[in-house]
Structure formats: C-alpha cells, structure tokens
N, C-alpha and C positions, 0 to 999 in steps of 0.2 A: 661898831661894825660886827656882823654875826658872824662866829667863827665858820671856819671851812667844813665841807660836809665830813664824815667819818669814813676812814678807810679800813677799819676792821675792827674788832671786839678789844684788842689790845691798844690802849691810849699811850700817847708819847710820853716818854721819861718825863716827869717835870724837874726844873732847873734845881740844881744843889742847894741855891739860896733858899732860905726859910719863907721867903715869900710867896712861894709856889708849892710849899708843901703842904697836905691838908693838916690844917689846923683848926682848932676850936676856940679861938682864942676871943673874937668880939662877934662870930657868927656861928655859935656852936649849934644852936638849934639848926639853923640852915642845914649845915652839914650834918645832923642828923636824919635829915630827910633823903639821904644817899647812903648807900654801901659804898664805901669806900675799900677797896682790897688793894694791898700791894703785892705785886707778881713777883716770881723768882728773879726774872731779868732786871728788877728794880724799878719796872714801870708801875703806873697807877691804874685802877680802871675804876669808874664810877657809874652806879646804874640807880634808876630812880625807886624808890621801895614802894612807890603807889602807881606808878606808870608802867603797866607789864609789857609795852612795846617799847619802852625805852631803855634796852640794853646796850645802844652803841650811844652813847652822848657825843653830840658835837663839838665836843672841846679837846684839847689837848694839854694835859696837866690838869690841875683843878684849883679854883678858888671860888669866893662866894660870888663875884660878879658872874661867872660862868655859871653858877649854879642859879642865882637869879635868873638869869637869861632863860636857862631851861624851865623855870617856874612858870614863865610866860606861857611856853607851849605844853606844860605837861597834861596830860590826858588823863590823869588819875580820878578827876571828879568825873560825876555821873554824865553829866550832859552840859552844854555851852551854856545853857540858862543859868545852870547853878554856879558855873564859873564867873559867870557875866556879875552874878549877886555878890558872890564872893570880892570880886575885882573892887566893886566898891562900897565894900565894906558892910553888908547886912549883917545883924546881931544874929539872925538865924544861921547864916552861912560861916559866920565867925566859931559858932558853937559846932557846926559841922566840921570846921577845919580844925578847931582844937581836937574833937574826936579821932583826926586823921593824922593829927600830928603836928599840925603846921602852926599851933598856937603862938611858937615862940617865933615865927620868922618876924624879921625887923620891920618897922614900919616904914623904912624907904622902899622895901620890896613891895609891899602892898600899894605904894602910892605909885610905883613904876607900874605895876599891874592896870591899876587902876587909869592910868595917862593912855597905857598903851595896847590895852586888851584886846579892842577891836582890831586894831593895827598887826598886832602880833598873831592874831588868829590868821588873819590871810598871809602872812610872813610864814607862818608854819604850813599851812596848804600848800604854799609857793615850794618851801623848801622838800616837803615829802614830794611835789612833784617833780622838783629838779634832781632828787635823789633816785626816784623810780625812773627818770629819763636817763641817769647815768649808769644805772643797772642795766637798762634795755640797750643803752649804745655799748657797753661792756660785754653784756651778752650777744649782742648781733653781730661784736667785733670777733669774740670768741668763735660764734657760730660760723662768721665767715671765713676766718683762717680753719676752723676746724671743717666747713664745708668744701672748702678747697682741698684740704687732705682728702676727707672722704669722698669727693667726687674723684680725686686722682685715683685713690684706691678701688673706686667702683669701676673706673674705667679700666686699670690693670685687671682686674678681677673678670672683668668682661672681656678683656682682649685674651687674656688665659684659658675661658672659657670657651670661646670662640676658637681659639687654636686647637684646643684638646678636640672640640668638634670636629671641625675640618681634619683633624688627623685620623679622627675616627671613621669619618665618612670615605677618606682616601683608603683607608686600610681597607673598608669595607668594598670599595670599588674596586682596589686590585684583587681581593678575593673573588669577587662575582666575575672580574676578567680572566683570573685563572680557571675557574670554575667553567667557564664558557670555552675556554680554549681545550680544558679535560674533554668538555662534552663535545667538540667539533672532533677532535682526535678518536675518541670514542665510536662516534657516527662514521667518520671515514673508516676506521678499522672493522665495523661492521658493515659497511658497504663498499666493499673492494671493487665495485664497477662503477665509482662515482666518477662523472663523466670526464674522458680526454677528449683534446681539440680534433682528434681525428677519428673520433667513434662515428660510425655511422647510424643515422637515425633513421628508424622506417616507420613512415607514418601510413595513417589510414584518415585522408583529409574528405570529409563527407559522403564516405564509403567507397571513395577511387583510391584503390592500394597500390603497390609496388611504386611508392614514390620515396626515393632514398635520399638524404643528403646530410653534410656532414654536420656535426655538432658545432664545430666553429664557425659554420656559415649561419647558423641560427643566433648565436650568442655575439654577434659584432658589437651589438649595441648593448653594452654591459647594463646600464640604467633602465633597459627596457624590460616590460612584464614577459616578453618572448624570451630573451636571453635568462632569466629567472626560471622560467619554466622549463630550459631546456639545459639547465648548468649541469646537470645530472644529479642532483641532490634530491631531486623528486622524481628521479624515474619510477620507482617503486608504485608509488600512490597515483600516479598517470593512468587514465582510463585506456585501458587497451582492447583489442578485438581479439577474436579467437586464434588468431595466428601470433598474437604478442606484438603487434604494430600498435604503435600510441595513436589515439584516436584524436583527430582535430575538428570540431564540429565547426567547420568553415564552407563555404561556398568552394570548391575544388578549384575552379578557375582564378577566383579572386586570390585565393592562397598561393596558389603557383605563381601569380605575377609577383606577389612580394617576394617568393624563394629567387626567381629569376633577378630580381632588382639586387637582391641579396650576393646572388653569383657574380652580377656584374662590378658590384663593388669590391669582392673578394679578388677577383681577377685583375681589377685595375691597381697599378702599383701605388698610387697616391691615393687609394681607399676613396675616390671619389667618381660620381657618375655624373656626367656633364647634363645639365636642366633640360635639352632638347631631347636625351634619352629617359627622362624621369617617367616613369607611370601616369598616364593621365587621370586626374583625381576624378573619381565618381563617389557619390553618397556611400556606396554600399563598402568601396575600395577605403577611403576615408574613416567610415566608420571601424571597421575592423582596424585601420592603425591606431586610432584612438584608443581602441579596447586593448591593444599590445604596447602602448604608449610609444609608438611610433611616429608620431607625425612630425615631431622635431628632428627626427632623423632622416625622411625624405623631403620633407619640404623646410628646411630651415629658415631662419630671420635670412631677411634681404634689404638692409637698409641702404638709402642712395641720397646722395646730395644733388644728383643733377638736375632737379627742379629748383634750386634755388640760388639767386645771385649772392655774391658778398659772402660767401658763406666759406670758413676756413676748413680744412683737411681734417679727418677724423679716422681713428682707427677701431677696427671691430673685433672681437677677440671672444671666442666661446672660454665661457670659465667654468661650466658645467654642462649638463644635459639640459638641453634647451633654455639656458641661459646664456647671454652675451653681454660683454661690456662695450661699452662706445666711450672712446676717449677724443676730446677736441685737441687739436694741435697747436703751437703758438699762433699768435697772430700775425700780420703782415710785418708789421713795424716793431714788433717784441718779442722776447722771448717767453712772456706770461701765454696761458692759456687763451685762446681765441673763441670765438662763439663759431659752433658747428651746427648748420641745420638739416635734419635728415626727414624722409619720407619713407615710409616702406612699401617697396614693391612688391605685390601680392603674385607678380608671376601668374602660375597656372590657376590662382584664384582671384584674379582681377576681375572676373564678373561676379563674384559673390563678396570679396573683401575678408577683413579680418573683423572678428566677433569680439574679442578680447584680447588686453595686452596691460603688461602691469609694468612700470618705470619707476625707478627709484635712484633718486637725484643724491648723490654722495654730498657729506656735510660740504659746505663752501661753493658748491655748485648750482650757478643759476641758470635761469632759463624759461621754457616754454614746452607744454605738452598737451597734445589732445586731438582731436578730428578737424582735417583741413580741407575744404574745398580747391582743388587746382584751377578748376575753370569757374573761380567766383565771379571774374571779369567778362567771362564768356570767350576770351583769348586763348587760354590755357599758356600763357606766358608766363615766365619764371618768377617766382616768389621772392619778395624781398624779405631780409630779416625785420626792417623796419614795420613791416604788416604786422608782426605779432605783439605790438604793444597798443593795438588799436582794434575795432569791431572789424572782422573780415566777413564778407558775406556768405551766408550758406556752412560757418564753421563755427566749432565750437571748442575752445582750449582753455588751459590754465597758464596764466603768466605768474611765474614763482617769485620773479622779484617785485611787481606790480601788486602780490596777492591778489589777483582779479582772475575770475572767469569771463571770458568773453564770449558771449552769445551770436548768433546768426546778425541780429540787429540791435543789440543793447548788450551793456553789462549785466551777467546774471548774478555774480556774486562779488563783494570787494570786502576790502580790510578784512581777509583770512588771515586766522590764527597760525601763520606760517612764517618761520625765520630760518632761512636757508642758510646763513652763516654760523648757526648754532647748533643745529643738528639736521639728519637726512631726510629727505621729503618722499614719501610714497604715494603714487597715484595709478588708481586702476580706471581704465578706459574702458566703457564697453558698447556693443551695437547689437542689438534686438535683432539684427537681419531683417529689418523691413527700413522704419524712417528715425528711429528713435535713437540719439547717441548721449553718451551721458559721462562724466567726469567725476569720480569719487577721490578725494585726498583721506588718505587713510589715517585715522588718529585725530581729525580735524571735524567739529560736528559743523554742519551748514544748518543755516536758518530755515532753508527750504527743504531740508530731508533729503537732499541729493539733488545735484545740478544735471538738468537734461533738457536736450533740446531736439526738435523735430528738425530734420535738415531734406532739403529735396533732391531727388536722384535725376531729374531730368538733365540730359546733357546734350550738348551740340552734337547733329550727324558725325563730325570728324573727330569725336573725342575718343582718347586712347583706349577708354574702356566703358563698360555701361557703369560701373560704379567708380566714382572718382573723388570720392571721400577718402582721403589715406589719413592711416597713423602718421603722426607729425610729433617728432621732438628736438627742440632747439637747446643746446646747451653750451656752457662754457667749463669744463672740469669733466668729470666722470658720471655715467648713467649706467644702470643694469637694468637690461631688459628680460621679462620672463613672462611665461605663462600665456605664450602668443598663440591665440586659437583662431582659424580661421572659419567663416559662416557655412558649415560644410551642408547645413539643412538647408540652404538655398540652392545648392547643386542641382540642376535640374535632370542628371543622369545619375 
C-alpha cells in the first residue's frame, strides 16, 4: 500500500530500532540514490538526487522498500519513453542508468519496475492530483476562514467610514443651519421694518389707490404665495408707485373680492366662511387664486359618502395646506377598519368638475379609486360597494385589491404590479376638461402607456349637475388626497 501524502518537509523521526535507521547494508547503492540528512531534532529527511521536484518524499522514516517505491515514480529520467525502456531492461538505458548512478540498483527493484511501470505512472499522476486537490482544499479552507475575517474587517471598516461620513455631514449641516440663523438675524437687524401683524399695508391695485389692509389679513394662509409676498421680508423689493404704495397688477374688483373674503374670515370666530357666502367662482377669479396658491383656502376638499350604500363612517383631517387624510372607521361587527366609500362633492364647481387629484393609499390600505358615474343606471340611485369589483357603465377606476383597472365596458388593465400589503400605492387621476378621463399608478409601468377612457356627459334632465362623473375613493384604512384641481378652464364666466 502506498504511504500517506506528505505533510511537510520534515520527515517523521524513524524508530529507534536498527531496522528503520538509514543503513547501507544490502541496499547500499539504493540509498546512494537519495540524500539522507539527519536534522537537529533527530528526524531524517530524504530527497532524490535526480528528481528536482521530489524534495518532499511520501515516506515517514526511510528504508529500501520505500526507496524502491519512489523509484517507480522518479521523474529524474528525460521522458516517459526512456523510463519505459529502462523498466524493461534495455542495454542502452542500462548504460544511461549507470551514468546516472543507478547501476547498483537491485534486480528485484528493476523487476518491480518492469511489472508495475505503466500502473505506477497512473498511480503517480493520481497521487499528484490528490496532493494538488488537498492543497487546494486547504487553501480554500484557509481562504474561507480568512475571507470571513477579511469580510468582517471590511464591514467594520465600511461601518466606521460611514459613521465618520455621517458625522461629517451632520456637522456640516449644523454649520449651515447656524450660518442660516445668523443670516436671518442679520437680515432682521438690517430691516427693522420687518412686518408686524398690525402693520397697515397701502396698495395700488391696477391703478386704484386708497386701498389699505392689515398685514395679518393678507397672511392668513401661511403656505400661500400671497402670505409669502406680504410677510414683510420682501417689502423693499416690491414694486411701488410714486406715493410708496405697493403695486398689485390685478383687476381691482377681483382683488377686492378676495380682500373682502379674507376680512370675513378674520372676523369669524372660527376662521370659517359658510359655503353660501363664498365668492362665486369665475374664470378670472379662480385664475388669480391659483396664481396666489389660494384655491385650497377658498374651495377646500369636500368628500362625502351620501351616495354610497353599506359604507362605514370615515374622518377627514387636513394634514397640510391643500392635503387631507381620510381614515375609515371600524366595521359594523368588529373593531377592525371598515370599508369607507366616498365621492367628491364639487360644490360651486359642480358644472365643470375636478380636473385632477392625487391619492396615496397607505401601506396595508386596500380599495379603489377613479372616476365614477353616479347615473350609470339612469336612476341616480345610491352606489353599492360591490359595484367597485366589476365593470360600471360610463366609469373608470382602479381596484387595488384586484390589481385591475375597470373601464366603462371592459377591463382595461389587469395583473398590475401592485402589492398594497407591502408598500404604499400612489395614483393620479386626471380629466382633460372634455370627455377623457385617465388613471396613472405612479411607479408602475402600464402596457398601454397610460390608461384612459372617454366617458359620456349626457345626463337625465333631473340630474344633480351637468357633470355627474365624480372623483371616487373606496378604502379600508387611510388615504392621503392632495393636488386637487378644478377644471376652471371650463367655467363659462
């Protein structure tokens, strides 16, 4: 049986018995084939004189039997053909062997070579393959352990780098905030006339002078452009006439309508003006409101469920300027979220309707959204929630739960990449002011490049309004509605 693979350059120390000691008693010439060195630790190392690659013999200790086994795989000869000739005892190769110092090899060694030559060549290749595989396994194991350590070190280094980077950015942000506060204080110091609430602002509106209004009246809606303009920070660069009045390039009558509304709101204890006392929306007035970002102030969201059967209650809360949050309440028989279905009552814009609105369904909130025809059956009867899972005549809406967009007569889109349980769903609904209504799911590609449908506006004579296609939201949970715009370009006045 072949000896075990070597584990290093130092050979196992031979036994103290004389049979394992390197000796030249009967195989003296065989031993001359090797360099045998006794090391300081008492162990012996042997290497072939004629085989430069054989400096790690696969033997432990040394004797003639192991030496002969090495000769079977010795690569000291020039080629395999020459070795084969030597093994069968050719005279030419015997002479060559004599020249190489193998002339005294015992006859039994040559016989063994002759009988096992071809087999031993294969065994030698296999041994080398195993040795290489063993080295690769050891190397991969070392690399694996080292790789894990290296990977851990890299993670720690990256974490430290990110921490230092975040710390640097945080310090930089603090410095910028401090610099901004310093600039604000400097600006306020250099502009001592910075607006006070009781300051009287004198205006020249479209050439009409002698208009005076309190600054607090003009700045009621802090997020509007009108409030920003008259905050007091920009009084100096504002356009003024020869008398120092701030010039407003608007129609005097229309702008005074806005001022009168703002005064009514200031005088009301609850800062509210009843709907019946709101200014009548005209194209000129609404255009000015959009310029000053005041449409959400005068004509806020008005979501109602009075047209839905079997719909649970909901709450509507303004979370920011022009943005409301709708929340459904518990179901009839449980404490869980019920399904609330609402339509938007356009109020004074009932004849033109809504042009655009954006709805974001909170993660975990299911439901539907889109454009719904209340008079799809011609009777104007209340709409059932079950209708929102099938095609509704003259309507287009997205059912998030079913991942389908239902059109007026068929399913327009299905198997959409929507998962309301894992992420929020944002939907933009648009109306071109004529007959085309569309639905866009933000972040989801549509095979048709955007889903739209043309809906009819023909209504029964006793209809509630000329435009009875309403923005609709059906939800179980919470939704945020923003960006609501009316189709003011369709106003006739």
